[in-house]
C-alpha positions in Angstrom: 0.0 0.0 0.0 1.5 3.4 -1.0 1.5 6.0 1.7 0.0 9.4 1.2 2.4 12.3 0.4 3.4 14.2 3.5 2.5 17.9 3.6 6.1 18.8 2.9 5.3 20.2 -0.6 2.7 22.6 0.9 5.1 23.6 3.7 7.8 24.4 1.2 5.5 26.5 -0.9 4.2 28.4 2.2 7.8 29.2 3.4 8.8 30.4 -0.1 11.4 27.7 -0.5 12.4 26.9 -4.1 9.7 24.5 -5.4 10.7 21.1 -6.9 8.8 20.3 -10.0 8.5 16.8 -11.5 8.4 16.5 -15.3 6.7 13.2 -16.3 7.6 12.9 -19.9 9.4 10.5 -22.3 12.5 12.2 -23.6 12.9 9.7 -26.5 10.6 11.7 -28.7 10.8 15.4 -29.8 7.5 16.2 -28.1 8.9 15.5 -24.6 12.2 17.2 -25.2 10.7 20.4 -26.6 8.0 20.6 -23.9 10.8 20.2 -21.3 12.7 23.0 -23.0 9.6 25.3 -22.7 9.2 24.4 -19.0 12.9 25.2 -18.5 12.6 28.5 -20.3 9.7 29.6 -18.1 11.7 28.5 -15.0 14.7 30.6 -16.1 12.7 33.7 -17.0 10.0 33.7 -14.3 10.7 31.3 -11.5 13.6 29.4 -9.8 12.5 25.7 -9.8 14.3 22.5 -9.2 13.3 20.4 -12.2 13.2 16.5 -12.0 12.7 14.7 -15.3 11.0 11.4 -14.4 10.0 8.5 -16.7 6.2 8.2 -16.4 6.4 4.5 -17.1 8.3 3.8 -13.9 6.8 1.2 -11.5 4.1 2.7 -9.3 6.2 2.6 -6.1 9.2 4.2 -7.6 7.1 6.8 -9.2 5.3 7.6 -6.0 8.6 7.9 -4.2 9.9 10.4 -6.7 6.7 12.4 -6.6 6.8 12.5 -2.8 9.8 14.8 -3.0 8.1 17.3 -5.4 5.7 20.3 -4.9 4.0 19.9 -8.3 4.3 18.1 -11.6 3.7 18.5 -15.3 3.4 15.7 -17.9 1.7 12.5 -18.8 -0.7 10.2 -16.8 0.0 6.6 -17.7 -2.3 4.7 -15.3 -5.4 5.0 -13.2 -3.3 4.2 -10.1 -1.0 7.1 -10.9 -3.9 9.5 -11.4 -5.6 8.4 -8.1 -2.3 8.8 -6.3 -1.8 12.4 -7.5 -5.5 13.2 -6.8 -5.5 11.7 -3.3 -2.4 13.6 -2.3 -3.6 16.9 -3.8 -0.4 17.4 -5.7 -0.7 20.3 -8.2 -0.5 18.5 -11.5 -0.7 20.0 -15.0 -1.7 17.1 -17.3 -0.6 17.3 -20.9 -1.3 13.8 -22.1 -3.5 11.2 -20.5 -4.1 7.5 -21.1 -6.7 7.6 -18.4 -10.3 8.8 -19.1 -10.7 10.6 -15.7 -7.6 12.8 -16.2 -8.3 16.1 -17.9 -5.6 17.4 -20.2 -5.1 20.9 -19.1 -2.7 22.2 -21.8 -2.4 21.0 -25.3 -2.6 21.6 -29.0 -5.7 23.1 -30.6 -6.8 20.0 -32.5 -9.3 21.9 -34.7 -6.6 24.2 -36.1 -4.3 21.2 -36.5 -6.8 19.3 -38.6 -7.6 22.4 -40.7 -4.0 22.7 -41.5 -3.8 19.1 -42.6 -6.9 19.3 -44.8 -5.7 22.6 -46.3 -2.4 21.1 -47.1 -3.9 18.1 -48.9 -6.5 20.2 -50.7 -3.8 22.5 -52.0 -2.4 19.4 -53.7 -5.8 18.7 -55.3 -7.0 15.9 -53.1 -10.8 15.7 -52.6 -11.2 12.1 -51.4 -8.9 11.4 -48.5 -8.4 8.5 -46.1 -7.4 8.5 -42.4 -5.1 5.8 -40.9 -4.6 5.8 -37.2 -3.9 3.8 -34.1 -6.8 3.3 -31.6 -5.5 6.0 -29.2 -7.4 9.0 -27.8 -5.6 11.6 -30.0 -6.2 9.5 -33.1 -9.9 9.2 -32.5 -10.2 12.9 -31.7 -8.4 13.9 -34.8 -10.4 11.7 -37.1 -13.7 13.0 -35.7 -12.6 16.6 -36.3 -11.4 15.8 -39.8 -14.6 14.1 -40.6 -16.7 17.0 -39.3 -14.8 19.8 -41.1 -14.0 18.1 -44.4 -17.1 19.5 -46.1 -15.7 23.0 -45.4 -12.8 22.1 -47.6 -15.0 20.5 -50.3 -13.6 17.1 -49.6 -14.5 13.9 -47.8 -12.4 11.6 -45.5 -12.9 7.9 -44.6 -11.1 5.7 -42.1 -9.0 2.9 -43.3 -10.1 -0.3 -41.4 -6.8 -1.9 -41.3 -6.2 -2.8 -37.7 -3.2 -2.5 -35.5 -0.5 -3.8 -38.0 0.0 -2.3 -41.4 1.4 -4.9 -43.8 1.5 -5.0 -47.7 -1.1 -7.8 -47.7 -3.7 -5.6 -46.0 -2.5 -2.3 -47.5 -3.0 -3.0 -51.2 -6.7 -4.1 -51.1 -7.5 -0.9 -49.0 -5.6 1.4 -51.4 -7.4 -0.2 -54.3 -10.6 1.3 -53.0 -9.2 4.8 -53.2 -8.6 7.0 -56.3 -5.1 7.0 -57.5 -3.2 9.1 -56.6 -4.5 8.6 -53.0 -4.1 11.0 -50.1 -3.8 9.6 -46.6 -3.7 11.6 -43.3 -2.2 9.5 -40.4 -2.9 10.0 -36.7 0.8 10.6 -35.9 4.3 10.4 -37.4 4.9 6.8 -36.1 1.8 5.6 -37.8 2.6 7.4 -41.0 6.1 5.8 -41.1 4.5 2.4 -40.8 2.3 3.3 -43.8 5.4 4.4 -45.8 7.2 1.2 -45.0 4.3 -0.9 -46.0 3.8 1.1 -49.2 7.4 0.6 -50.1 7.2 -3.2 -49.5 4.0 -3.4 -51.6 5.6 -1.5 -54.5 3.3 1.6 -54.1 5.1 4.7 -55.2 5.1 7.6 -52.7 4.1 10.4 -53.4 3.2 9.6 -57.1 0.5 7.1 -56.2 0.2 7.7 -52.4 0.6 11.0 -50.6 1.1 10.6 -46.8 0.8 13.3 -44.2 1.5 12.8 -40.4 0.9 14.8 -37.3 3.3 16.0 -34.6 6.4 16.6 -36.8 8.9 14.5 -34.8 11.8 15.7 -37.0 13.9 12.5 -36.5 11.0 10.3 -37.5 10.2 12.5 -40.5 13.7 13.0 -41.8 14.7 9.4 -41.6 11.5 8.2 -43.4 11.7 7.2 -47.0 10.6 9.4 -48.6 10.9 12.2 -46.0 7.5 12.6 -44.2 5.4 15.7 -44.4 3.8 16.5 -41.0 1.8 19.1 -39.1 4.0 20.6 -36.4 2.9 21.2 -32.9 4.3 24.1 -30.8 5.7 21.8 -28.1 7.9 24.6 -26.7 4.9 26.8 -26.1 2.9 24.0 -24.6 5.7 23.5 -22.0 5.9 27.2 -21.4 2.1 27.5 -20.9 2.0 24.4 -18.6 4.7 25.9 -16.4 2.9 29.2 -16.3 -0.3 27.4 -15.2 1.6 25.5 -12.5 3.2 28.7 -11.2 -0.3 30.3 -10.8 -1.4 27.1 -9.1 1.4 27.5 -6.6 0.1 31.1 -5.9 -3.3 29.8 -5.1 -5.0 30.0 -8.5 -5.8 26.5 -9.7 -6.7 26.0 -13.4 -10.2 27.0 -14.4 -10.1 25.4 -17.9 -7.9 24.0 -20.7 -5.3 26.1 -22.5 -5.0 25.4 -26.2 -1.9 26.2 -28.1 -2.0 26.8 -31.9 0.2 24.5 -33.9 3.1 25.9 -35.9 2.0 24.8 -39.3 2.7 22.1 -41.9 6.3 21.0 -42.5 6.1 19.9 -46.2 8.5 17.2 -47.3 8.7 14.7 -50.1 5.8 12.4 -49.0 3.2 15.0 -50.2 5.2 16.6 -53.0 2.6 15.7 -55.6 -0.6 17.0 -57.2 -3.8 14.9 -57.4 -5.6 15.7 -60.6 -6.7 13.7 -63.6 -5.3 16.2 -66.1 -1.9 14.9 -67.2 -1.0 18.3 -68.6 -1.5 20.0 -65.2 0.5 17.3 -63.5 3.4 17.8 -65.9 3.2 21.6 -65.5 3.2 21.3 -61.7 6.3 19.0 -62.0 8.0 21.7 -64.1 7.2 24.4 -61.5 8.7 22.3 -58.7 11.9 21.7 -60.7 12.3 25.2 -62.1 10.7 27.7 -59.7 14.1 29.0 -58.6 14.9 29.9 -62.2 12.1 32.5 -62.5 10.2 30.4 -64.9 7.2 32.1 -66.5 3.7 30.8 -67.3 4.4 31.2 -71.0 7.5 29.0 -70.8 5.6 26.4 -68.8 2.8 26.4 -71.5 5.4 26.0 -74.2 7.0 23.0 -72.5 3.7 21.2 -72.0 2.7 22.0 -75.6 -0.5 24.0 -74.9 -1.5 27.7 -75.2 -1.1 29.9 -72.1 -4.9 30.4 -72.0 -5.5 26.6 -72.2 -3.0 26.1 -69.4 -4.7 28.7 -67.2 -8.1 27.1 -67.8 -6.8 23.6 -67.0 -5.2 24.8 -63.7 -8.5 26.5 -62.7 -10.5 23.4 -63.4 -8.1 20.9 -61.7 -6.5 22.9 -58.8 -8.8 25.9 -58.4 -5.9 28.4 -58.9 -3.8 29.8 -61.8 -0.3 28.7 -62.8 1.1 32.0 -61.5 -0.4 31.4 -58.1 1.1 27.9 -58.1 4.5 29.4 -58.7 4.0 31.9 -56.0 2.8 29.2 -53.6 5.9 27.1 -54.3 8.2 30.1 -53.7 6.4 30.9 -50.5 6.6 27.4 -49.2 10.3 27.3 -49.7 10.8 30.8 -48.2 8.8 29.8 -45.1 10.9 26.6 -44.8 14.1 28.7 -44.8 12.7 31.2 -42.4 11.7 28.5 -39.9 14.7 26.3 -40.0 17.7 28.4 -40.9 19.4 31.6 -39.8 19.9 32.8 -43.4 19.4 36.5 -43.9 16.1 37.7 -45.4 17.7 39.3 -48.4 19.3 35.9 -49.3 16.1 34.0 -48.8 14.3 36.4 -51.1 16.9 36.0 -53.7 17.0 32.2 -53.4 13.3 31.9 -53.6 12.9 34.0 -56.7 11.3 37.1 -55.2 12.2 40.4 -56.8 13.3 41.9 -53.5 13.0 41.5 -49.8 10.1 43.9 -49.8 8.3 41.8 -52.4 8.8 38.7 -50.2 7.5 40.7 -47.1 4.4 41.8 -49.0 3.6 38.2 -50.2 4.1 36.7 -46.8 2.0 39.4 -45.0 -0.8 39.1 -47.6 -0.9 35.3 -47.2 -0.3 34.9 -43.5 -1.0 38.3 -41.9 2.5 38.6 -40.4 6.0 39.7 -41.5 8.8 37.4 -42.3 10.6 38.4 -39.0 7.4 37.7 -37.0 7.0 34.3 -38.7 10.6 33.4 -37.9 10.2 34.4 -34.2 6.8 32.6 -33.9 8.2 29.4 -35.3 11.1 29.3 -32.9 8.8 29.5 -30.0 9.9 32.8 -28.4 7.3 33.1 -25.7 5.8 36.4 -24.4 7.3 37.5 -21.1 
């Protein structure tokens, strides 16, 4: 029988001693590491906490012994016994992920925005009939329900692949045969998406030519090591950690949480797994391929039309019918995607990014980014890097 926590944590808080905070997260994945970085940043800027990183999968007795030394905790609830232990001992606990129905997740990603970004990304590539593949976990079920509900707003529909726990070529091919080719699949997370990519490769299904795959969470190691590299919707894990630490700090001051805080995701990180266009018009597919190969060279719509052997007017009409946008907008969209990628993931100067991405000037790039996203290039870079408000 595990003993109740002593009142030591309450005594330390009342005497203004430095609080000790347990972080119950798995550091093997980027989510855990980035959340911890956000918590640490809050502690450095606003508080002075002792931070103990504890594996939430520890045996119950070891976990209880570790928590007994702490004044509060942030992280994951793995078991009902763990949740009851925390509740019984009235330990201030900011839950981020829960495998237990009773535990309320107090800080997390805004799933509605996350799903809208995913659908928008796939619709930009021309997909109207989509499939969802996910494990039977809480976040997978939540994401599919939201995707199913909002799909009509994007003039598309999404169905769930009934494949089961293990994705193999034997079960993959019959399921994909039911989808239009090329097919677009949104997966519940990056791990699930990688299993789909591996099965597709074993089955001889070409990605992204015949199958475009998008994940959630943007665990960069998972995504960059996948073949082909996996596109994913990125969470703002740093900000989740920062907001969780701020909530716990207020709790220490006598202000327990009154509701859930939702953090907006950072956006889609496009990679090779969705670098395609779903349309039945072979001319448009060829033109999009030319744009992706030659956008840096300042290629014109007239040159694209010449290379696909149609008139400029015919090309514009075909693009409007297949993709709902003009060839010029497709070129601008491609330039913008690469500019945003450089802004978010490099320290390259803005003038060099503008030049590399085919913009006339830095001012031209600023105007395009502000018109599309409502923020300047500098603001986009700061927001992506998770610089929190003080």
